[in-house]
DSSP file (Angstrom, degrees, kcal/mol; ACC not computed):
  #  RESIDUE AA STRUCTURE BP1 BP2  ACC     N-H-->O    O-->H-N    N-H-->O    O-->H-N    TCO  KAPPA ALPHA  PHI   PSI    X-CA   Y-CA   Z-CA
    1    1 A M     >        0   0    0      0, 0.0     4,-2.2     0, 0.0     5,-0.2   0.000 360.0 360.0 360.0 -46.1  122.5   97.3  106.5
    2    2 A I  H  >  +     0   0    0      2,-0.2     4,-2.4     1,-0.2     5,-0.2   0.912 360.0  51.2 -67.3 -41.0  120.0   95.0  104.7
    3    3 A I  H  > S+     0   0    0      1,-0.2     4,-2.3     2,-0.2    -1,-0.2   0.911 110.0  50.9 -63.2 -40.8  122.3   92.0  104.8
    4    4 A K  H  > S+     0   0    0      1,-0.2     4,-1.9     2,-0.2    -1,-0.2   0.926 110.5  48.5 -59.3 -45.8  122.7   92.6  108.6
    5    5 A E  H  X S+     0   0    0     -4,-2.2     4,-1.8     1,-0.2    -1,-0.2   0.871 111.0  50.1 -66.0 -36.4  119.0   92.7  109.1
    6    6 A I  H  < S+     0   0    0     -4,-2.4    -1,-0.2     1,-0.2    -2,-0.2   0.879 110.5  50.4 -69.5 -35.9  118.4   89.5  107.0
    7    7 A K  H  < S+     0   0    0     -4,-2.3    -1,-0.2    -5,-0.2    -2,-0.2   0.855 110.6  49.7 -68.5 -32.5  121.0   87.7  109.1
    8    8 A E  H  < S+     0   0    0     -4,-1.9    -2,-0.2     1,-0.2    -1,-0.2   0.865 128.0  19.8 -74.4 -34.7  119.4   88.8  112.3
    9    9 A K     X  +     0   0    0     -4,-1.8     4,-1.3    -5,-0.1     3,-0.3  -0.582  67.1 158.0-134.1  70.0  115.9   87.7  111.4
   10   10 A P  H  > S+     0   0    0      0, 0.0     4,-2.0     0, 0.0     5,-0.2   0.810  71.6  63.0 -66.5 -27.4  116.0   85.2  108.5
   11   11 A G  H  > S+     0   0    0      1,-0.2     4,-1.8     2,-0.2     5,-0.1   0.913 102.6  47.7 -64.8 -43.6  112.6   83.8  109.3
   12   12 A E  H  > S+     0   0    0     -3,-0.3     4,-1.5     1,-0.2    -1,-0.2   0.902 115.2  45.0 -64.2 -39.8  110.7   87.0  108.6
   13   13 A H  H  X S+     0   0    0     -4,-1.3     4,-2.5     2,-0.2    -1,-0.2   0.784 107.4  58.6 -76.5 -27.0  112.5   87.5  105.3
   14   14 A F  H  X S+     0   0    0     -4,-2.0     4,-2.5     2,-0.2    -1,-0.2   0.895 104.5  51.7 -64.0 -40.6  112.1   83.9  104.4
   15   15 A I  H  X S+     0   0    0     -4,-1.8     4,-2.4     2,-0.2    -2,-0.2   0.901 109.5  49.8 -63.8 -40.4  108.3   84.4  104.7
   16   16 A L  H  X S+     0   0    0     -4,-1.5     4,-2.5     2,-0.2     5,-0.2   0.937 109.9  50.9 -62.3 -45.8  108.6   87.5  102.4
   17   17 A F  H  X S+     0   0    0     -4,-2.5     4,-3.1     1,-0.2     5,-0.2   0.922 110.1  49.3 -57.3 -46.3  110.6   85.4   99.9
   18   18 A I  H  X S+     0   0    0     -4,-2.5     4,-2.8     2,-0.2     5,-0.4   0.908 109.5  52.3 -60.2 -44.2  108.0   82.7   99.9
   19   19 A I  H  X S+     0   0    0     -4,-2.4     4,-1.9     1,-0.2    -1,-0.2   0.945 116.2  39.2 -57.9 -48.9  105.2   85.2   99.4
   20   20 A L  H  X S+     0   0    0     -4,-2.5     4,-2.3     2,-0.2    -2,-0.2   0.886 116.9  49.7 -71.5 -37.6  106.9   86.8   96.4
   21   21 A F  H  X S+     0   0    0     -4,-3.1     4,-2.3    -5,-0.2    -2,-0.2   0.944 114.3  43.1 -67.5 -47.6  108.2   83.5   94.9
   22   22 A V  H  X S+     0   0    0     -4,-2.8     4,-2.6    -5,-0.2     5,-0.2   0.891 113.6  54.3 -65.7 -37.4  104.8   81.7   95.1
   23   23 A G  H  X S+     0   0    0     -4,-1.9     4,-2.4    -5,-0.4    -2,-0.2   0.909 108.5  47.6 -61.8 -43.0  103.2   84.9   93.8
   24   24 A A  H  X S+     0   0    0     -4,-2.3     4,-2.1     2,-0.2     5,-0.2   0.911 112.6  49.4 -65.9 -40.5  105.5   85.0   90.7
   25   25 A I  H  X S+     0   0    0     -4,-2.3     4,-2.2     1,-0.2    -2,-0.2   0.946 114.1  44.8 -62.5 -47.2  104.9   81.3   90.0
   26   26 A L  H  X S+     0   0    0     -4,-2.6     4,-2.3     1,-0.2    -1,-0.2   0.880 109.1  57.1 -64.3 -38.1  101.1   81.7   90.3
   27   27 A F  H  < S+     0   0    0     -4,-2.4    -1,-0.2     1,-0.2    -2,-0.2   0.926 113.7  38.6 -58.6 -46.9  101.2   84.8   88.1
   28   28 A F  H >< S+     0   0    0     -4,-2.1     3,-1.1     1,-0.2    -1,-0.2   0.797 111.8  59.1 -76.7 -27.2  102.9   83.0   85.3
   29   29 A Q  H 3< S+     0   0    0     -4,-2.2     3,-0.3     1,-0.3    -2,-0.2   0.894 113.0  38.7 -64.1 -39.1  100.8   79.8   85.9
   30   30 A F  T >< S+     0   0    0     -4,-2.3     3,-1.5     1,-0.2     7,-0.3  -0.070  76.0 127.9-103.1  33.7   97.6   81.8   85.3
   31   31 A R  T <  S+     0   0    0     -3,-1.1    -1,-0.2     1,-0.3    -2,-0.1   0.708  76.3  48.3 -65.3 -18.8   98.9   84.0   82.5
   32   32 A Y  T 3  S+     0   0    0     -3,-0.3     2,-0.6     1,-0.2    -1,-0.3   0.482 101.5  69.0 -99.1  -3.4   96.0   83.1   80.3
   33   33 A N    <>  -     0   0    0     -3,-1.5     4,-2.2     1,-0.2     5,-0.2  -0.883  61.4-172.7-117.1  97.5   93.3   83.7   82.9
   34   34 A E  H  > S+     0   0    0     -2,-0.6     4,-2.1     1,-0.2     5,-0.2   0.857  82.3  54.0 -64.4 -36.8   93.1   87.4   83.6
   35   35 A L  H  > S+     0   0    0      2,-0.2     4,-1.9     1,-0.2    -1,-0.2   0.945 112.6  42.4 -62.2 -48.5   90.7   87.1   86.6
   36   36 A L  H  > S+     0   0    0      1,-0.2     4,-2.3     2,-0.2    -1,-0.2   0.860 112.1  55.1 -66.0 -34.4   92.9   84.6   88.5
   37   37 A R  H  X S+     0   0    0     -4,-2.2     4,-2.1    -7,-0.3    -1,-0.2   0.897 108.3  48.5 -68.3 -36.8   96.0   86.6   87.6
   38   38 A H  H  X S+     0   0    0     -4,-2.1     4,-2.6     2,-0.2    -1,-0.2   0.884 109.6  52.7 -68.0 -36.3   94.5   89.7   89.1
   39   39 A R  H  X S+     0   0    0     -4,-1.9     4,-2.6     2,-0.2    -2,-0.2   0.898 108.4  50.5 -65.4 -37.7   93.5   87.8   92.2
   40   40 A V  H  X S+     0   0    0     -4,-2.3     4,-2.8     2,-0.2     5,-0.2   0.933 111.1  49.5 -63.6 -43.0   97.2   86.6   92.6
   41   41 A I  H  X S+     0   0    0     -4,-2.1     4,-2.7     1,-0.2     5,-0.3   0.943 112.6  45.9 -60.0 -48.6   98.3   90.2   92.2
   42   42 A Y  H  X S+     0   0    0     -4,-2.6     4,-2.4     1,-0.2    -1,-0.2   0.891 113.8  49.7 -62.1 -40.3   95.9   91.4   94.9
   43   43 A G  H  X S+     0   0    0     -4,-2.6     4,-2.5    -5,-0.2    -2,-0.2   0.926 113.7  44.5 -66.7 -43.9   96.8   88.5   97.2
   44   44 A V  H  X S+     0   0    0     -4,-2.8     4,-2.6     2,-0.2    -2,-0.2   0.924 114.8  47.9 -66.1 -43.8  100.6   89.1   96.9
   45   45 A V  H  X S+     0   0    0     -4,-2.7     4,-2.5    -5,-0.2    -2,-0.2   0.912 114.0  47.7 -64.8 -42.6  100.3   92.9   97.3
   46   46 A S  H  X S+     0   0    0     -4,-2.4     4,-2.5    -5,-0.3     5,-0.2   0.923 112.8  48.4 -64.0 -42.6   98.0   92.4  100.3
   47   47 A S  H  X S+     0   0    0     -4,-2.5     4,-2.3     2,-0.2    -2,-0.2   0.899 112.2  48.8 -63.6 -41.2  100.4   89.9  101.8
   48   48 A Y  H  X S+     0   0    0     -4,-2.6     4,-2.4     2,-0.2    -2,-0.2   0.917 110.9  51.4 -64.7 -42.5  103.4   92.1  101.2
   49   49 A F  H  X S+     0   0    0     -4,-2.5     4,-2.0     1,-0.2    -2,-0.2   0.935 114.2  41.7 -59.5 -48.9  101.6   95.1  102.8
   50   50 A F  H  X S+     0   0    0     -4,-2.5     4,-2.2     1,-0.2    -1,-0.2   0.834 112.7  54.4 -72.0 -30.1  100.6   93.2  105.9
   51   51 A W  H  X S+     0   0    0     -4,-2.3     4,-2.6    -5,-0.2    -1,-0.2   0.912 108.6  49.7 -66.9 -40.4  104.1   91.5  106.2
   52   52 A S  H  X S+     0   0    0     -4,-2.4     4,-2.3     2,-0.2    -2,-0.2   0.884 110.5  49.1 -65.7 -38.3  105.7   95.0  106.1
   53   53 A L  H  X S+     0   0    0     -4,-2.0     4,-2.2     2,-0.2    -1,-0.2   0.917 113.4  47.4 -63.9 -42.1  103.4   96.3  108.8
   54   54 A F  H  X S+     0   0    0     -4,-2.2     4,-2.5     2,-0.2    -2,-0.2   0.910 111.7  51.4 -61.4 -44.5  104.2   93.2  110.9
   55   55 A H  H  X S+     0   0    0     -4,-2.6     4,-1.6     1,-0.2    -2,-0.2   0.908 113.0  42.7 -62.4 -46.1  107.9   93.7  110.2
   56   56 A H  H  X>S+     0   0    0     -4,-2.3     5,-1.8     2,-0.2     4,-1.4   0.838 111.5  55.9 -70.6 -33.1  108.0   97.3  111.3
   57   57 A Y  H  <5S+     0   0    0     -4,-2.2     3,-0.3     2,-0.2    -2,-0.2   0.929 108.2  48.4 -62.3 -45.3  105.8   96.6  114.3
   58   58 A K  H  <5S+     0   0    0     -4,-2.5    -2,-0.2     1,-0.2    -1,-0.2   0.851 111.6  50.1 -65.6 -34.1  108.3   94.0  115.5
   59   59 A K  H  <5S-     0   0    0     -4,-1.6    -1,-0.2    -5,-0.2    -2,-0.2   0.739 111.4-124.7 -72.2 -23.8  111.2   96.5  114.9
   60   60 A G  T  <5S+     0   0    0     -4,-1.4    -3,-0.2    -3,-0.3    -2,-0.1   0.621  84.6 101.4  89.3  13.8  109.3   99.1  116.9
   61   61 A D      < +     0   0    0     -5,-1.8     2,-0.7     2,-0.1    -4,-0.2  -0.079  38.6 139.4-123.3  35.0  109.2  101.8  114.3
   62   62 A L        +     0   0    0     -6,-0.4     2,-0.3    -5,-0.2    -9,-0.0  -0.721  24.2 161.1 -83.2 116.7  105.7  101.5  112.9
   63   63 A H    >>  -     0   0    0     -2,-0.7     4,-1.9     1,-0.1     3,-0.5  -0.831  54.2-103.1-128.4 166.4  104.3  104.9  112.2
   64   64 A L  H 3> S+     0   0    0     -2,-0.3     4,-2.7     1,-0.2     5,-0.2   0.873 120.1  57.7 -57.6 -39.8  101.5  106.3  110.1
   65   65 A S  H 3> S+     0   0    0      1,-0.2     4,-2.2     2,-0.2    -1,-0.2   0.854 106.5  48.5 -60.5 -36.5  104.0  107.5  107.6
   66   66 A I  H <> S+     0   0    0     -3,-0.5     4,-2.5     2,-0.2     5,-0.2   0.894 110.3  51.0 -69.8 -41.5  105.3  104.0  107.1
   67   67 A I  H  X S+     0   0    0     -4,-1.9     4,-2.2     2,-0.2    -2,-0.2   0.934 112.7  46.0 -60.5 -46.3  101.7  102.6  106.7
   68   68 A I  H  X S+     0   0    0     -4,-2.7     4,-2.7     2,-0.2     5,-0.2   0.920 111.1  53.5 -63.3 -42.5  100.9  105.3  104.1
   69   69 A E  H  X S+     0   0    0     -4,-2.2     4,-2.2     1,-0.2    -2,-0.2   0.936 111.9  43.0 -59.1 -48.5  104.2  104.6  102.3
   70   70 A Y  H  X S+     0   0    0     -4,-2.5     4,-2.2     2,-0.2    -1,-0.2   0.853 112.3  54.0 -68.3 -34.0  103.6  100.9  102.0
   71   71 A F  H  X S+     0   0    0     -4,-2.2     4,-2.5    -5,-0.2    -1,-0.2   0.933 109.8  47.3 -63.3 -44.9  100.0  101.4  101.0
   72   72 A L  H  X S+     0   0    0     -4,-2.7     4,-2.3     2,-0.2    -2,-0.2   0.869 111.7  50.7 -64.7 -37.1  101.0  103.7   98.2
   73   73 A F  H  X S+     0   0    0     -4,-2.2     4,-2.3    -5,-0.2    -1,-0.2   0.899 111.3  49.1 -63.7 -40.5  103.7  101.2   97.0
   74   74 A A  H  X S+     0   0    0     -4,-2.2     4,-2.3     2,-0.2    -2,-0.2   0.909 111.6  48.3 -65.5 -42.7  101.1   98.5   97.0
   75   75 A L  H  X S+     0   0    0     -4,-2.5     4,-2.4     2,-0.2    -2,-0.2   0.912 110.8  51.0 -64.4 -41.9   98.7  100.6   95.1
   76   76 A L  H  X S+     0   0    0     -4,-2.3     4,-2.7     1,-0.2     5,-0.2   0.908 109.8  50.9 -62.9 -42.6  101.4  101.5   92.6
   77   77 A A  H  X S+     0   0    0     -4,-2.3     4,-2.7     2,-0.2     5,-0.4   0.916 109.6  49.1 -61.0 -44.1  102.3   97.8   92.1
   78   78 A V  H  X S+     0   0    0     -4,-2.3     4,-2.3     1,-0.2     5,-0.5   0.923 113.9  46.8 -62.7 -43.3   98.6   96.9   91.5
   79   79 A I  H  X S+     0   0    0     -4,-2.4     4,-1.2     1,-0.2    -2,-0.2   0.928 116.2  43.9 -66.2 -42.7   98.3   99.7   88.9
   80   80 A L  H  < S+     0   0    0     -4,-2.7    -2,-0.2    -5,-0.2    -1,-0.2   0.912 123.6  33.3 -68.6 -43.0  101.6   98.8   87.1
   81   81 A I  H  < S+     0   0    0     -4,-2.7    -3,-0.2    -5,-0.2    -2,-0.2   0.878 121.3  43.3 -87.2 -37.9  101.2   95.1   87.0
   82   82 A A  H  <        0   0    0     -4,-2.3    -3,-0.2    -5,-0.4    -2,-0.1   0.782 360.0 360.0 -81.9 -26.0   97.4   94.6   86.7
   83   83 A F     <        0   0    0     -4,-1.2    -1,-0.2    -5,-0.5    -2,-0.2   0.398 360.0 360.0-117.0 360.0   96.7   97.3   84.1
């Protein structure tokens, strides 16, 4: 199912890949600067959150439960990675 979705809309998933890839590079690039590393985390998590909202909006299945789910995942990621 995921492979089928990626094949149908490779551009959207390529944007997600770029967000995560650039975020990982910057995270390790700034491993000695905690302030910049936290900014990278917040930027990547925010970008992922808004990408997911856009993705579900385009699919036509964006609901409040999906928004809350992605927000909680984003919050969990910030807590696990930043602290």
